[in-house]
ZADO-1210 file (C-alpha; in nm, 4 decimals, padded with zeros to 6 digits):
<atoms>
<atom x="01.0256" y="00.7823" z="01.7371" code="MET" pos="1"/>
<atom x="01.0009" y="00.7295" z="01.4021" code="GLU" pos="2"/>
<atom x="00.7592" y="00.6345" z="01.2222" code="PRO" pos="3"/>
<atom x="00.6484" y="00.2888" z="01.2277" code="ARG" pos="4"/>
<atom x="00.4223" y="00.1799" z="00.8737" code="PHE" pos="5"/>
<atom x="00.1892" y="-00.1293" z="00.8403" code="LEU" pos="6"/>
<atom x="00.2055" y="-00.2137" z="00.4799" code="SER" pos="7"/>
<atom x="-00.0741" y="-00.4351" z="00.4224" code="LEU" pos="8"/>
<atom x="-00.1580" y="-00.6354" z="00.1219" code="CYS" pos="9"/>
<atom x="-00.3954" y="-00.9404" z="00.0420" code="LEU" pos="10"/>
<atom x="-00.3019" y="-01.0576" z="-00.2839" code="ASN" pos="11"/>
<atom x="00.0783" y="-01.1441" z="-00.2583" code="PRO" pos="12"/>
<atom x="00.3407" y="-01.2434" z="-00.5904" code="THR" pos="13"/>
<atom x="00.5354" y="-01.4093" z="-00.7052" code="ILE" pos="14"/>
<atom x="00.6931" y="-01.1489" z="-00.9871" code="GLN" pos="15"/>
<atom x="00.9497" y="-01.2735" z="-01.3033" code="LYS" pos="16"/>
<atom x="01.0499" y="-01.0263" z="-01.4427" code="THR" pos="17"/>
<atom x="01.2413" y="-01.1230" z="-01.8002" code="TYR" pos="18"/>
<atom x="01.4606" y="-00.9058" z="-02.0555" code="VAL" pos="19"/>
<atom x="01.4607" y="-00.8652" z="-02.4369" code="PHE" pos="20"/>
<atom x="01.6369" y="-00.7138" z="-02.6796" code="GLY" pos="21"/>
<atom x="01.2934" y="-00.7957" z="-02.8904" code="ARG" pos="22"/>
<atom x="01.0622" y="-01.0203" z="-02.8749" code="LEU" pos="23"/>
<atom x="00.9844" y="-01.1770" z="-03.1906" code="ASP" pos="24"/>
<atom x="00.6120" y="-01.3404" z="-03.2167" code="GLN" pos="25"/>
<atom x="00.5789" y="-01.7048" z="-03.3126" code="GLY" pos="26"/>
<atom x="00.9529" y="-01.7220" z="-03.1804" code="GLU" pos="27"/>
<atom x="01.1841" y="-01.8788" z="-02.9975" code="VAL" pos="28"/>
<atom x="01.2902" y="-01.5617" z="-02.7638" code="ASN" pos="29"/>
<atom x="01.6326" y="-01.6253" z="-02.5029" code="ARG" pos="30"/>
<atom x="01.5959" y="-01.3756" z="-02.2548" code="ALA" pos="31"/>
<atom x="01.9248" y="-01.2119" z="-02.1832" code="LEU" pos="32"/>
<atom x="01.8291" y="-01.0899" z="-01.8439" code="LEU" pos="33"/>
<atom x="01.5881" y="-01.2868" z="-01.5698" code="VAL" pos="34"/>
<atom x="01.4993" y="-01.1821" z="-01.1977" code="ARG" pos="35"/>
<atom x="01.2461" y="-01.2990" z="-00.9778" code="THR" pos="36"/>
<atom x="01.1492" y="-01.0855" z="-00.6497" code="ASP" pos="37"/>
<atom x="00.9222" y="-01.1287" z="-00.4444" code="ALA" pos="38"/>
<atom x="00.6396" y="-00.8334" z="-00.4954" code="SER" pos="39"/>
<atom x="00.2423" y="-00.7657" z="-00.4449" code="GLY" pos="40"/>
<atom x="00.1511" y="-00.3944" z="-00.4286" code="LYS" pos="41"/>
<atom x="00.2506" y="-00.4163" z="-00.0432" code="GLY" pos="42"/>
<atom x="00.5533" y="-00.5696" z="-00.0656" code="VAL" pos="43"/>
<atom x="00.7016" y="-00.3527" z="-00.3075" code="ASN" pos="44"/>
<atom x="00.5539" y="-00.0663" z="-00.0237" code="VAL" pos="45"/>
<atom x="00.6982" y="-00.1923" z="00.2756" code="ALA" pos="46"/>
<atom x="01.0747" y="-00.2381" z="00.0598" code="ARG" pos="47"/>
<atom x="01.0752" y="00.0955" z="-00.0910" code="VAL" pos="48"/>
<atom x="01.0148" y="00.1882" z="00.3085" code="LEU" pos="49"/>
<atom x="01.2467" y="-00.0329" z="00.4388" code="SER" pos="50"/>
<atom x="01.5095" y="00.1349" z="00.1345" code="GLU" pos="51"/>
<atom x="01.4241" y="00.4541" z="00.3055" code="ALA" pos="52"/>
<atom x="01.5485" y="00.3838" z="00.6077" code="GLY" pos="53"/>
<atom x="01.1993" y="00.3238" z="00.7594" code="ALA" pos="54"/>
<atom x="01.0310" y="00.0913" z="00.9684" code="LYS" pos="55"/>
<atom x="00.8298" y="-00.1181" z="00.7773" code="ALA" pos="56"/>
<atom x="00.5773" y="-00.4253" z="00.8513" code="VAL" pos="57"/>
<atom x="00.3809" y="-00.6078" z="00.5634" code="HIS" pos="58"/>
<atom x="00.1220" y="-00.8620" z="00.6875" code="ILE" pos="59"/>
<atom x="00.0163" y="-01.0821" z="00.4317" code="THR" pos="60"/>
<atom x="-00.1840" y="-01.4247" z="00.3855" code="HIS" pos="61"/>
<atom x="00.0423" y="-01.7365" z="00.2954" code="LEU" pos="62"/>
<atom x="00.0894" y="-02.0684" z="00.1624" code="GLY" pos="63"/>
<atom x="00.2240" y="-02.3628" z="00.0544" code="GLY" pos="64"/>
<atom x="00.5903" y="-02.3979" z="-00.0917" code="SER" pos="65"/>
<atom x="00.5890" y="-02.0842" z="-00.2800" code="SER" pos="66"/>
<atom x="00.5137" y="-01.9509" z="-00.0019" code="GLY" pos="67"/>
<atom x="00.7644" y="-02.0188" z="00.1926" code="GLU" pos="68"/>
<atom x="00.9397" y="-01.8830" z="-00.1214" code="TRP" pos="69"/>
<atom x="00.8251" y="-01.5952" z="-00.0907" code="PHE" pos="70"/>
<atom x="00.9787" y="-01.5362" z="00.2284" code="LEU" pos="71"/>
<atom x="01.2590" y="-01.6089" z="00.1329" code="SER" pos="72"/>
<atom x="01.2392" y="-01.3663" z="-00.1066" code="LEU" pos="73"/>
<atom x="01.1407" y="-01.1439" z="00.1537" code="CYS" pos="74"/>
<atom x="01.4087" y="-01.2148" z="00.4311" code="GLN" pos="75"/>
<atom x="01.6925" y="-01.1330" z="00.1263" code="ALA" pos="76"/>
<atom x="01.5863" y="-00.8090" z="00.0859" code="ASP" pos="77"/>
<atom x="01.4893" y="-00.7593" z="00.4668" code="GLY" pos="78"/>
<atom x="01.1095" y="-00.7197" z="00.4304" code="ILE" pos="79"/>
<atom x="00.9676" y="-00.8069" z="00.7565" code="ASP" pos="80"/>
<atom x="00.6744" y="-01.0473" z="00.7195" code="VAL" pos="81"/>
<atom x="00.3881" y="-01.0581" z="00.9847" code="ARG" pos="82"/>
<atom x="00.0982" y="-01.3055" z="00.7738" code="TRP" pos="83"/>
<atom x="-00.1349" y="-01.5855" z="00.8416" code="VAL" pos="84"/>
<atom x="-00.1589" y="-01.9901" z="00.6949" code="ASP" pos="85"/>
<atom x="-00.4156" y="-01.9618" z="00.3579" code="SER" pos="86"/>
<atom x="-00.3441" y="-02.2912" z="00.2446" code="ARG" pos="87"/>
<atom x="-00.2971" y="-02.0952" z="-00.1088" code="SER" pos="88"/>
<atom x="-00.0297" y="-02.0652" z="-00.3403" code="PRO" pos="89"/>
<atom x="00.1470" y="-01.7600" z="-00.4144" code="VAL" pos="90"/>
<atom x="00.0284" y="-01.6099" z="-00.8050" code="ARG" pos="91"/>
<atom x="00.3642" y="-01.6233" z="-00.9475" code="ILE" pos="92"/>
<atom x="00.3212" y="-01.2999" z="-01.2372" code="CYS" pos="93"/>
<atom x="00.5491" y="-01.1946" z="-01.5011" code="SER" pos="94"/>
<atom x="00.6935" y="-00.8605" z="-01.6879" code="THR" pos="95"/>
<atom x="00.8575" y="-00.8615" z="-02.0338" code="VAL" pos="96"/>
<atom x="01.0669" y="-00.5700" z="-02.1088" code="ILE" pos="97"/>
<atom x="01.1754" y="-00.5034" z="-02.4589" code="GLU" pos="98"/>
<atom x="01.4679" y="-00.2683" z="-02.4873" code="ARG" pos="99"/>
<atom x="01.4845" y="-00.1862" z="-02.8665" code="GLU" pos="100"/>
<atom x="01.0676" y="-00.1650" z="-02.8399" code="ALA" pos="101"/>
<atom x="01.0436" y="00.0525" z="-02.5115" code="ARG" pos="102"/>
<atom x="00.8424" y="-00.1498" z="-02.3277" code="ARG" pos="103"/>
<atom x="00.6651" y="-00.3775" z="-02.0638" code="ALA" pos="104"/>
<atom x="00.4112" y="-00.5923" z="-02.1121" code="THR" pos="105"/>
<atom x="00.2750" y="-00.7183" z="-01.7382" code="GLU" pos="106"/>
<atom x="00.1551" y="-01.1004" z="-01.7618" code="LEU" pos="107"/>
<atom x="-00.1217" y="-01.1145" z="-01.4592" code="VAL" pos="108"/>
<atom x="-00.1897" y="-01.4560" z="-01.2965" code="GLU" pos="109"/>
<atom x="-00.5398" y="-01.4396" z="-01.1366" code="GLU" pos="110"/>
<atom x="-00.4461" y="-01.5320" z="-00.7363" code="SER" pos="111"/>
<atom x="-00.6145" y="-01.8656" z="-00.5800" code="ALA" pos="112"/>
<atom x="-00.8379" y="-01.8471" z="-00.3615" code="PRO" pos="113"/>
<atom x="-00.7661" y="-01.8888" z="00.0167" code="VAL" pos="114"/>
<atom x="-00.8802" y="-02.1454" z="00.2766" code="ALA" pos="115"/>
<atom x="-01.2657" y="-02.0652" z="00.5144" code="GLU" pos="116"/>
<atom x="-01.0847" y="-01.8961" z="00.7999" code="GLY" pos="117"/>
<atom x="-00.8189" y="-01.6948" z="00.6646" code="THR" pos="118"/>
<atom x="-00.9724" y="-01.3827" z="00.6942" code="GLU" pos="119"/>
<atom x="-01.0593" y="-01.3971" z="01.0346" code="GLU" pos="120"/>
<atom x="-00.6542" y="-01.4526" z="01.1638" code="ARG" pos="121"/>
<atom x="-00.5817" y="-01.2103" z="00.9354" code="ILE" pos="122"/>
<atom x="-00.8372" y="-00.9411" z="01.0804" code="LEU" pos="123"/>
<atom x="-00.6729" y="-01.1090" z="01.4625" code="ALA" pos="124"/>
<atom x="-00.3137" y="-01.0482" z="01.3124" code="LEU" pos="125"/>
<atom x="-00.3982" y="-00.6768" z="01.1931" code="PHE" pos="126"/>
<atom x="-00.5323" y="-00.5943" z="01.5042" code="ARG" pos="127"/>
<atom x="-00.2921" y="-00.6538" z="01.7134" code="ASP" pos="128"/>
<atom x="00.0064" y="-00.5170" z="01.4837" code="GLN" pos="129"/>
<atom x="-00.2640" y="-00.1164" z="01.3866" code="ALA" pos="130"/>
<atom x="-00.2475" y="-00.1452" z="01.8557" code="ARG" pos="131"/>
<atom x="00.1355" y="-00.1387" z="01.7911" code="LEU" pos="132"/>
<atom x="00.0300" y="00.1832" z="01.5899" code="GLY" pos="133"/>
<atom x="00.1891" y="00.3240" z="01.3497" code="GLY" pos="134"/>
<atom x="00.0643" y="00.4740" z="01.0108" code="PHE" pos="135"/>
<atom x="-00.1812" y="00.1964" z="00.6919" code="LEU" pos="136"/>
<atom x="-00.0850" y="00.1619" z="00.4068" code="ILE" pos="137"/>
<atom x="-00.3373" y="-00.0568" z="00.2115" code="LEU" pos="138"/>
<atom x="-00.3106" y="-00.1422" z="-00.0945" code="SER" pos="139"/>
<atom x="-00.3912" y="-00.3599" z="-00.4117" code="GLY" pos="140"/>
<atom x="-00.6698" y="-00.6032" z="-00.5030" code="SER" pos="141"/>
<atom x="-00.7640" y="-00.9045" z="-00.2173" code="LYS" pos="142"/>
<atom x="-00.7702" y="-01.2765" z="-00.3425" code="ALA" pos="143"/>
<atom x="-01.0632" y="-01.4274" z="-00.4064" code="ALA" pos="144"/>
<atom x="-01.1701" y="-01.6187" z="-00.0433" code="GLY" pos="145"/>
<atom x="-01.2355" y="-01.2777" z="00.1472" code="TYR" pos="146"/>
<atom x="-01.5523" y="-01.1047" z="00.1930" code="SER" pos="147"/>
<atom x="-01.6253" y="-00.7547" z="00.0624" code="PRO" pos="148"/>
<atom x="-01.6372" y="-00.6456" z="00.4367" code="SER" pos="149"/>
<atom x="-01.2843" y="-00.7323" z="00.4940" code="VAL" pos="150"/>
<atom x="-01.0734" y="-00.3855" z="00.4170" code="PHE" pos="151"/>
<atom x="-01.3874" y="-00.1668" z="00.5540" code="PRO" pos="152"/>
<atom x="-01.3306" y="-00.3552" z="00.8745" code="ARG" pos="153"/>
<atom x="-00.9649" y="-00.3485" z="00.8874" code="MET" pos="154"/>
<atom x="-01.0054" y="00.1045" z="00.8464" code="LEU" pos="155"/>
<atom x="-01.2595" y="00.0174" z="01.1617" code="ARG" pos="156"/>
<atom x="-00.9835" y="-00.1394" z="01.3714" code="MET" pos="157"/>
<atom x="-00.6899" y="00.1158" z="01.2064" code="ALA" pos="158"/>
<atom x="-00.9034" y="00.4399" z="01.3212" code="ALA" pos="159"/>
<atom x="-01.0060" y="00.2525" z="01.6719" code="GLU" pos="160"/>
<atom x="-00.6121" y="00.2318" z="01.7258" code="ALA" pos="161"/>
<atom x="-00.5687" y="00.6074" z="01.5954" code="GLY" pos="162"/>
<atom x="-00.3597" y="00.4645" z="01.3075" code="VAL" pos="163"/>
<atom x="-00.3910" y="00.7105" z="01.0014" code="PRO" pos="164"/>
<atom x="-00.3854" y="00.5418" z="00.6224" code="ALA" pos="165"/>
<atom x="-00.3602" y="00.5858" z="00.3196" code="LEU" pos="166"/>
<atom x="-00.5513" y="00.3609" z="00.0827" code="LEU" pos="167"/>
<atom x="-00.4351" y="00.2697" z="-00.2947" code="ASP" pos="168"/>
<atom x="-00.7300" y="00.0299" z="-00.3951" code="ILE" pos="169"/>
<atom x="-01.0753" y="00.1717" z="-00.6336" code="ARG" pos="170"/>
<atom x="-01.4133" y="00.0567" z="-00.6725" code="GLY" pos="171"/>
<atom x="-01.6071" y="-00.0910" z="-00.4002" code="PRO" pos="172"/>
<atom x="-01.3539" y="-00.1605" z="-00.1743" code="ASP" pos="173"/>
<atom x="-01.2205" y="00.2665" z="-00.1555" code="LEU" pos="174"/>
<atom x="-01.5644" y="00.3569" z="-00.0993" code="LEU" pos="175"/>
<atom x="-01.6047" y="00.1026" z="00.1943" code="ALA" pos="176"/>
<atom x="-01.2913" y="00.2455" z="00.3017" code="CYS" pos="177"/>
<atom x="-01.4024" y="00.5660" z="00.3024" code="LEU" pos="178"/>
<atom x="-01.6770" y="00.6321" z="00.6320" code="PRO" pos="179"/>
<atom x="-01.3371" y="00.5390" z="00.8066" code="PHE" pos="180"/>
<atom x="-01.1714" y="00.8801" z="00.6712" code="ARG" pos="181"/>
<atom x="-00.8046" y="00.7639" z="00.6054" code="PRO" pos="182"/>
<atom x="-00.5810" y="01.0336" z="00.5839" code="ALA" pos="183"/>
<atom x="-00.4936" y="01.0243" z="00.2309" code="ALA" pos="184"/>
<atom x="-00.5975" y="00.8200" z="-00.1578" code="ALA" pos="185"/>
<atom x="-00.3203" y="00.7429" z="-00.4083" code="LYS" pos="186"/>
<atom x="-00.5650" y="00.6097" z="-00.6934" code="PRO" pos="187"/>
<atom x="-00.4372" y="00.6145" z="-01.0325" code="ASN" pos="188"/>
<atom x="-00.6459" y="00.8746" z="-01.2851" code="LEU" pos="189"/>
<atom x="-00.8928" y="00.6036" z="-01.4421" code="GLN" pos="190"/>
<atom x="-00.9464" y="00.4514" z="-01.0967" code="GLU" pos="191"/>
<atom x="-01.0335" y="00.7355" z="-00.9913" code="PHE" pos="192"/>
<atom x="-01.3075" y="00.8064" z="-01.2885" code="LEU" pos="193"/>
<atom x="-01.4740" y="00.4782" z="-01.2507" code="ALA" pos="194"/>
<atom x="-01.4500" y="00.4778" z="-00.8766" code="THR" pos="195"/>
<atom x="-01.6320" y="00.8385" z="-00.8854" code="PHE" pos="196"/>
<atom x="-01.7782" y="00.8737" z="-01.3058" code="PRO" pos="197"/>
<atom x="-01.9046" y="01.1925" z="-01.3822" code="PRO" pos="198"/>
<atom x="-02.2842" y="01.2230" z="-01.4662" code="SER" pos="199"/>
<atom x="-02.4267" y="01.1433" z="-01.7225" code="LEU" pos="200"/>
<atom x="-02.4629" y="01.4546" z="-01.8765" code="GLU" pos="201"/>
<atom x="-02.0410" y="01.4688" z="-01.8327" code="GLU" pos="202"/>
<atom x="-02.0018" y="01.1373" z="-01.9166" code="ALA" pos="203"/>
<atom x="-02.1097" y="01.2879" z="-02.2993" code="SER" pos="204"/>
<atom x="-01.7997" y="01.4068" z="-02.3722" code="LEU" pos="205"/>
<atom x="-01.5940" y="01.3099" z="-02.6712" code="GLU" pos="206"/>
<atom x="-01.4101" y="00.9842" z="-02.6714" code="GLU" pos="207"/>
<atom x="-01.0956" y="01.0353" z="-02.5319" code="GLY" pos="208"/>
<atom x="-01.1528" y="01.3208" z="-02.3453" code="SER" pos="209"/>
<atom x="-01.1099" y="01.1427" z="-02.0356" code="LEU" pos="210"/>
<atom x="-00.7621" y="01.2700" z="-02.0106" code="GLU" pos="211"/>
<atom x="-00.6919" y="01.6050" z="-01.8604" code="VAL" pos="212"/>
<atom x="-00.5220" y="01.9125" z="-02.0016" code="GLY" pos="213"/>
<atom x="-00.3960" y="02.2159" z="-01.8886" code="SER" pos="214"/>
<atom x="-00.6242" y="02.2332" z="-01.6234" code="LEU" pos="215"/>
<atom x="-00.8352" y="02.4940" z="-01.8485" code="ASP" pos="216"/>
<atom x="-01.1638" y="02.4626" z="-01.7174" code="GLY" pos="217"/>
<atom x="-01.2985" y="02.1945" z="-01.8966" code="SER" pos="218"/>
<atom x="-01.5934" y="01.9672" z="-01.8163" code="THR" pos="219"/>
<atom x="-01.4086" y="01.6289" z="-01.7060" code="LEU" pos="220"/>
<atom x="-01.1920" y="01.9011" z="-01.4914" code="GLU" pos="221"/>
<atom x="-01.4936" y="02.0987" z="-01.3263" code="ARG" pos="222"/>
<atom x="-01.5924" y="01.7251" z="-01.1985" code="HIS" pos="223"/>
<atom x="-01.2830" y="01.5891" z="-01.0736" code="ILE" pos="224"/>
<atom x="-01.2218" y="01.9686" z="-00.8527" code="GLU" pos="225"/>
<atom x="-01.6017" y="01.9005" z="-00.7425" code="ALA" pos="226"/>
<atom x="-01.5464" y="01.5132" z="-00.6317" code="THR" pos="227"/>
<atom x="-01.1789" y="01.5616" z="-00.4347" code="LEU" pos="228"/>
<atom x="-01.3843" y="01.8942" z="-00.2139" code="ARG" pos="229"/>
<atom x="-01.6590" y="01.6721" z="-00.1648" code="ARG" pos="230"/>
<atom x="-01.4226" y="01.3985" z="-00.0556" code="LEU" pos="231"/>
<atom x="-01.2191" y="01.6037" z="00.1814" code="LYS" pos="232"/>
<atom x="-01.5837" y="01.7887" z="00.3362" code="SER" pos="233"/>
<atom x="-01.7148" y="01.4647" z="00.3539" code="ASP" pos="234"/>
<atom x="-01.4802" y="01.2482" z="00.5347" code="TYR" pos="235"/>
<atom x="-01.1437" y="01.4621" z="00.5649" code="GLY" pos="236"/>
<atom x="-00.9141" y="01.2448" z="00.2910" code="THR" pos="237"/>
<atom x="-00.7596" y="01.3752" z="00.0702" code="ASP" pos="238"/>
<atom x="-00.6840" y="01.1903" z="-00.2687" code="PHE" pos="239"/>
<atom x="-00.4371" y="01.2120" z="-00.5400" code="VAL" pos="240"/>
<atom x="-00.4357" y="01.1271" z="-00.8715" code="LEU" pos="241"/>
<atom x="-00.1451" y="00.9792" z="-01.0531" code="THR" pos="242"/>
<atom x="-00.1740" y="00.9920" z="-01.4763" code="ARG" pos="243"/>
<atom x="00.1826" y="00.7826" z="-01.4855" code="GLY" pos="244"/>
<atom x="00.4398" y="01.0520" z="-01.6379" code="ASP" pos="245"/>
<atom x="00.1425" y="01.3222" z="-01.6997" code="ARG" pos="246"/>
<atom x="00.1592" y="01.5746" z="-01.3855" code="PRO" pos="247"/>
<atom x="-00.0324" y="01.4767" z="-01.0570" code="VAL" pos="248"/>
<atom x="-00.3643" y="01.5970" z="-00.9900" code="LEU" pos="249"/>
<atom x="-00.4641" y="01.7265" z="-00.6032" code="PHE" pos="250"/>
<atom x="-00.6150" y="01.9785" z="-00.4404" code="LEU" pos="251"/>
<atom x="-00.3912" y="02.2792" z="-00.3374" code="GLU" pos="252"/>
<atom x="-00.6338" y="02.5769" z="-00.1381" code="ASP" pos="253"/>
<atom x="-00.9683" y="02.3675" z="-00.2442" code="GLY" pos="254"/>
<atom x="-00.8531" y="02.3912" z="-00.5855" code="ARG" pos="255"/>
<atom x="-00.7182" y="02.1772" z="-00.8740" code="LEU" pos="256"/>
<atom x="-00.3572" y="02.1719" z="-00.9107" code="SER" pos="257"/>
<atom x="-00.1167" y="01.9368" z="-01.0860" code="GLU" pos="258"/>
<atom x="00.2898" y="01.8833" z="-01.0202" code="MET" pos="259"/>
<atom x="00.4959" y="01.8187" z="-01.2797" code="GLU" pos="260"/>
<atom x="00.6635" y="01.4578" z="-01.3764" code="VAL" pos="261"/>
<atom x="01.0016" y="01.5017" z="-01.4866" code="GLU" pos="262"/>
<atom x="01.0700" y="01.2674" z="-01.7297" code="LYS" pos="263"/>
<atom x="01.3469" y="00.9772" z="-01.6523" code="THR" pos="264"/>
<atom x="01.4687" y="00.6742" z="-01.8885" code="GLU" pos="265"/>
<atom x="01.2213" y="00.4014" z="-01.7572" code="VAL" pos="266"/>
<atom x="01.4072" y="00.0903" z="-01.7266" code="VAL" pos="267"/>
<atom x="01.1193" y="-00.0815" z="-01.5793" code="ASN" pos="268"/>
<atom x="00.7672" y="00.1060" z="-01.4572" code="PRO" pos="269"/>
<atom x="00.6278" y="-00.1814" z="-01.2128" code="ILE" pos="270"/>
<atom x="00.6087" y="-00.0459" z="-00.8577" code="GLY" pos="271"/>
<atom x="00.6411" y="00.3167" z="-00.9802" code="SER" pos="272"/>
<atom x="00.3106" y="00.3502" z="-00.8036" code="GLY" pos="273"/>
<atom x="00.4120" y="00.1848" z="-00.4376" code="ASP" pos="274"/>
<atom x="00.7023" y="00.3572" z="-00.4609" code="ALA" pos="275"/>
<atom x="00.4916" y="00.7158" z="-00.5028" code="PHE" pos="276"/>
<atom x="00.2171" y="00.5689" z="-00.2495" code="ALA" pos="277"/>
<atom x="00.5847" y="00.4813" z="-00.0246" code="ALA" pos="278"/>
<atom x="00.7298" y="00.8216" z="00.0039" code="GLY" pos="279"/>
<atom x="00.3798" y="00.9942" z="00.0259" code="MET" pos="280"/>
<atom x="00.2956" y="00.7810" z="00.3454" code="ALA" pos="281"/>
<atom x="00.6370" y="00.8811" z="00.4892" code="MET" pos="282"/>
<atom x="00.5464" y="01.2658" z="00.4667" code="VAL" pos="283"/>
<atom x="00.2349" y="01.2233" z="00.5876" code="LEU" pos="284"/>
<atom x="00.3640" y="01.0164" z="00.8763" code="ALA" pos="285"/>
<atom x="00.6156" y="01.2966" z="00.9331" code="ASP" pos="286"/>
<atom x="00.3513" y="01.5508" z="00.9763" code="GLY" pos="287"/>
<atom x="00.4671" y="01.6941" z="00.6292" code="GLY" pos="288"/>
<atom x="00.1961" y="01.8814" z="00.4237" code="SER" pos="289"/>
<atom x="00.0394" y="01.7528" z="00.1013" code="LEU" pos="290"/>
<atom x="00.2156" y="01.9407" z="-00.1515" code="LYS" pos="291"/>
<atom x="00.5409" y="01.7566" z="00.0059" code="GLU" pos="292"/>
<atom x="00.4139" y="01.4378" z="00.0440" code="SER" pos="293"/>
<atom x="00.2680" y="01.4557" z="-00.3160" code="VAL" pos="294"/>
<atom x="00.6727" y="01.5768" z="-00.4507" code="ARG" pos="295"/>
<atom x="00.8530" y="01.2840" z="-00.3059" code="ARG" pos="296"/>
<atom x="00.5778" y="01.0029" z="-00.4058" code="GLY" pos="297"/>
<atom x="00.7051" y="01.1297" z="-00.7720" code="ILE" pos="298"/>
<atom x="01.0727" y="01.1055" z="-00.6851" code="GLU" pos="299"/>
<atom x="01.0073" y="00.7574" z="-00.5404" code="PHE" pos="300"/>
<atom x="00.7723" y="00.6404" z="-00.8206" code="GLY" pos="301"/>
<atom x="01.0811" y="00.8107" z="-01.0901" code="ARG" pos="302"/>
<atom x="01.2978" y="00.5790" z="-00.8888" code="ALA" pos="303"/>
<atom x="01.1940" y="00.2839" z="-00.8910" code="ASN" pos="304"/>
<atom x="01.0818" y="00.3495" z="-01.2889" code="ALA" pos="305"/>
<atom x="01.5055" y="00.3630" z="-01.3665" code="SER" pos="306"/>
<atom x="01.5771" y="-00.0144" z="-01.1836" code="GLU" pos="307"/>
<atom x="01.5336" y="-00.2994" z="-01.2584" code="LEU" pos="308"/>
<atom x="01.3898" y="-00.4571" z="-01.0197" code="LYS" pos="309"/>
<atom x="01.0407" y="-00.3892" z="-00.9542" code="ILE" pos="310"/>
<atom x="00.9354" y="-00.1773" z="-00.5774" code="GLY" pos="311"/>
<atom x="01.2842" y="-00.0128" z="-00.4838" code="THR" pos="312"/>
<atom x="01.4421" y="00.3011" z="-00.5124" code="ILE" pos="313"/>
<atom x="01.7591" y="00.1260" z="-00.4933" code="GLY" pos="314"/>
<atom x="01.9083" y="00.1706" z="-00.1621" code="GLY" pos="315"/>
<atom x="01.8305" y="00.5355" z="-00.1134" code="ARG" pos="316"/>
<atom x="01.7874" y="00.6643" z="00.2120" code="ARG" pos="317"/>
<atom x="01.6103" y="01.0139" z="00.3032" code="VAL" pos="318"/>
</atoms>
C-alpha cells in the first residue's frame, strides 16, 4: 500500500508573486508577471507530494471569503484540504522578484487570530485523520489564538496512532514536540542554532562565524555534532540542517556529514524548504535511509527553485 501523508500547517497563506525586470524605489513599477497561489508551508508540502504521485491530505483552518478563495486555489492544484472554520481571514503575503538583480524579497503579513474553539476543532479533525494512518509533516508557525500545547498534543496523537512525523518547526514548538519522538526534523542552520544555542564559551566565536565551513573540527561544528548526537540518543530523532545553496548537514554513522547542493538557476526560492521536506518524507515513509532522504530533499528543493510557482516540482513524478 502506498504511504498516505498528512501535511499540517496552522498558518495558511495566499501568496502573490510579482516579477519585475528591475525595481525603482519611490517610482511606479509595472510587473512583468503576476501569479496567485495557495501557500503556507503545509500547502506547499502537500502540493509537491501530490505532484510526485503521493496521496497527501492538507489539514488547516480557514475563514471568510479569503478562505473560499484559498480553497478554490487548492482545488485548481488538486490539493485535498481538510479544514475547520476559524472565522479568521487567510493572510496574504507577497514575493517580489527582480530579474536583473536576481533577488527575491518576501513581504509577510501577520496572521489574524483564530476564533475561540478553533484549537479543539482542529485537534478533533487531526485525531480523526491520524487514526486513518499515514506519515505526518508538521510545518511552520501557528496563527495567533492557538495555545503553546497544540503542536505537542498533535504529536502525542500521532504517536498513539503509530503515525511517524517529520517536523519543520523551530524554537519552543520544536522543543515541546521532541518528547513524542518524531522520526526527523529539518530546521535550517540558523533556526537550529537559535533553538539549541552554543554555550557561553562556544558563543564567544567571532562575529559571523555561524557559517560552517568544510567540517574541519571547529568549535561550532563540534557543538552541532554533539547536539545532533544527543538529540538522536534522547529522542530517536534524526536532524537535517539546511543552509540554502550550501551543503546540507546531518549525522551519518554518528559523525557530522554534509551533502553538496548542486547549483541551479534560481527563479524563485520561496517554498524550496517545503519541497525539501516533501522529498525527505517520501523516502522516510518508504523505509529509505536518512542519507537518501536528504538526497531526494535536495532534488525537490532545486526543482522548486527553478520554477516561478511556489511549492512545486514542475509535475515531476518519482
